[in-house]
C-alpha positions as CSV (number, residue, x, y, z in Angstrom):
1,X,-9.5,17.5,-1.3
2,X,-6.9,17.0,-3.7
3,X,-4.3,14.5,-3.5
4,X,-1.7,16.3,-5.4
5,X,-1.3,13.5,-7.9
6,X,-3.6,14.2,-10.3
7,X,-2.1,11.9,-13.5
8,X,-2.3,8.9,-10.5
9,X,-6.1,9.8,-9.9
10,X,-6.9,10.0,-13.6
11,X,-5.3,6.7,-14.4
12,X,-7.1,5.0,-11.5
13,X,-10.5,6.5,-12.8
14,X,-9.8,5.2,-16.3
15,X,-8.6,1.6,-15.5
16,X,-9.6,0.6,-11.8
17,X,-12.6,2.2,-10.8
18,X,-16.1,0.7,-11.4
19,X,-19.4,1.4,-10.2
20,X,-21.9,-1.3,-9.7
21,X,-23.0,-3.9,-7.2
22,X,-20.1,-5.1,-5.6
23,X,-19.5,-7.4,-2.3
24,X,-16.3,-6.3,-0.4
25,X,-13.6,-8.2,1.8
26,X,-15.8,-7.3,4.8
27,X,-19.1,-9.0,3.2
28,X,-20.7,-5.4,2.9
29,X,-22.2,-4.2,-0.4
30,X,-20.9,-1.0,-2.4
31,X,-21.8,0.8,-5.2
32,X,-18.3,1.2,-6.3
33,X,-15.0,-0.8,-6.4
34,X,-11.5,-0.1,-7.1
35,X,-9.4,-2.9,-8.4
36,X,-6.1,-0.8,-8.0
37,X,-4.1,-3.7,-9.6
38,X,-5.4,-2.6,-13.1
39,X,-3.2,0.8,-12.5
40,X,-0.3,-0.8,-10.4
41,X,0.0,-3.5,-12.8
42,X,0.1,-1.4,-15.9
43,X,3.6,0.1,-17.0
44,X,2.5,3.8,-16.9
45,X,0.6,3.3,-14.0
46,X,3.8,1.5,-12.1
47,X,5.5,4.5,-12.8
48,X,3.0,6.7,-11.5
49,X,2.5,4.9,-8.1
50,X,6.2,5.0,-7.8
51,X,6.6,8.6,-8.9
52,X,3.8,9.7,-6.2
53,X,5.2,7.2,-3.4
54,X,8.8,8.4,-3.7
55,X,7.6,12.0,-3.0
56,X,6.0,11.0,0.3
57,X,8.2,8.5,1.5
58,X,10.5,9.4,4.7
59,X,14.1,10.1,3.9
60,X,15.0,7.3,6.5
61,X,12.9,4.8,5.1
62,X,15.0,1.4,3.9
63,X,12.4,-1.2,3.0
64,X,8.7,-1.0,1.6
65,X,6.5,-4.0,1.1
66,X,3.2,-5.1,2.9
67,X,0.1,-7.7,2.4
68,X,0.8,-10.3,-0.6
69,X,-0.8,-9.6,-3.1
70,X,-1.9,-5.9,-2.8
71,X,1.4,-4.4,-1.7
72,X,3.5,-6.7,-4.5
73,X,3.5,-4.5,-7.4
74,X,3.4,-1.3,-5.4
75,X,6.4,-2.2,-3.3
76,X,8.6,-3.7,-6.1
77,X,7.9,-0.9,-8.6
78,X,8.7,1.8,-6.0
79,X,12.2,-0.3,-4.9
80,X,12.9,-0.3,-8.5
81,X,12.6,3.2,-9.2
82,X,14.2,4.1,-6.2
83,X,17.3,2.3,-7.1
84,X,17.5,4.1,-10.7
85,X,17.6,7.1,-8.6
86,X,20.5,5.9,-6.5
87,X,17.9,5.1,-3.2
88,X,18.3,1.5,-2.3
89,X,14.9,0.1,-0.5
90,X,14.6,-3.5,0.4
91,X,11.3,-4.8,-0.8
92,X,9.3,-7.6,0.3
93,X,5.5,-9.2,0.8
94,X,3.8,-10.4,3.9
95,X,2.0,-13.8,3.5
96,X,-1.4,-14.3,5.0
97,X,0.2,-17.2,6.7
98,X,3.6,-18.7,7.8
99,X,5.4,-20.8,5.4
100,X,6.0,-24.2,6.8
101,X,8.5,-25.1,4.2
102,X,12.0,-23.8,3.0
103,X,13.1,-20.7,5.1
104,X,9.4,-20.5,6.5
105,X,8.2,-17.3,8.0
106,X,5.6,-14.8,7.0
107,X,7.9,-12.3,5.1
108,X,9.0,-13.1,1.4
109,X,11.9,-10.6,0.5
110,X,14.1,-8.4,2.5
111,X,13.3,-7.1,6.1
112,X,16.3,-6.9,8.4
113,X,16.7,-5.8,12.0
114,X,16.7,-2.2,12.1
115,X,15.0,-1.3,8.7
116,X,12.6,1.6,8.6
117,X,9.6,0.1,6.8
118,X,7.0,1.6,4.6
119,X,3.9,-0.9,4.7
120,X,2.0,-0.2,1.4
121,X,-1.0,-1.8,-0.2
122,X,-2.8,-1.1,-3.6
123,X,-6.2,-0.4,-1.7
124,X,-7.4,-0.1,1.7
125,X,-10.8,0.0,3.2
126,X,-10.4,-0.6,7.0
127,X,-6.4,-0.7,7.5
128,X,-6.4,-3.8,9.4
129,X,-4.2,-6.1,6.9
130,X,-1.8,-3.1,6.8
131,X,-1.5,-3.0,10.5
132,X,-1.1,-6.7,10.8
133,X,1.8,-6.5,8.4
134,X,3.3,-3.5,10.5
135,X,3.3,-6.0,13.5
136,X,5.0,-8.9,11.2
137,X,7.8,-6.6,10.3
138,X,8.2,-5.4,14.1
139,X,8.7,-9.1,14.9
140,X,11.8,-9.1,12.4
141,X,13.2,-6.3,14.3
142,X,12.0,-3.4,11.9
143,X,10.4,-0.3,12.6
144,X,7.2,0.6,10.5
145,X,7.5,4.2,10.2
146,X,4.4,4.9,7.3
147,X,1.6,3.1,6.0
148,X,1.3,4.1,2.4
149,X,-1.9,2.6,0.6
150,X,-2.3,3.9,-3.2
151,X,-6.0,4.3,-2.5
152,X,-8.1,4.8,0.7
153,X,-11.6,3.8,0.0
154,X,-12.7,3.7,3.9
155,X,-11.4,6.4,5.4
156,X,-10.5,4.6,9.0
157,X,-7.2,3.4,8.3
158,X,-5.7,6.9,9.2
159,X,-7.1,6.4,12.5
160,X,-5.9,3.0,13.2
161,X,-2.4,4.3,12.1
162,X,-2.6,6.9,14.6
163,X,-3.6,4.7,17.2
164,X,-0.8,2.7,16.6
165,X,2.0,5.2,16.5
166,X,2.4,4.9,12.7
167,X,2.4,7.6,10.1
168,X,-0.3,7.5,7.7
169,X,-0.5,8.9,4.0
170,X,-2.8,7.7,1.4
171,X,-1.8,8.6,-2.4
172,X,-5.3,8.9,-3.5
173,X,-8.7,8.9,-1.3
174,X,-12.2,8.1,-2.3
175,X,-12.9,11.8,-2.2
176,X,-10.1,12.1,-4.8
177,X,-11.9,9.6,-6.9
178,X,-15.6,11.4,-6.5
179,X,-16.8,9.1,-4.1
180,X,-17.5,8.8,-0.4
181,X,-15.7,6.8,2.3
182,X,-17.2,3.4,2.5
183,X,-16.1,1.2,5.7
């Protein structure tokens, strides 16, 4: 299966995909790991991610963001590139916990009532954190319209998105990277 984004796939393979013995966030072990920040935080990788994301973003999307730290580089690069093309997207991060000082809340950045939001993440295995971020933006009066990870390494996020009634599109899958899905 081809993503249609071979340059992004090649960048990830060159900079972000590692083989070895890794412990995943879930506690499970894996023979391979994707540190997608090695692509999303390099200038050429930022451009590749933003180009790919802008190709698949719904036309009515008004904001992009997701769980901090994974979504930050992606959301900010996409919003910046979109702005250079005259498309103004708000960007934001969803904190793991409510901030108890300053303005408080779980969102840093801009999410407004009525926004149509793309939830992004650099790498997703199960998809739980993206769905949690979707619930957070709903609490701000916004509507999540797409879950958009750069890399889907687990293959279960699409099903969870479907159950939640949110569209789903990974830019690159485990299979695109020559690996099998792992949950």
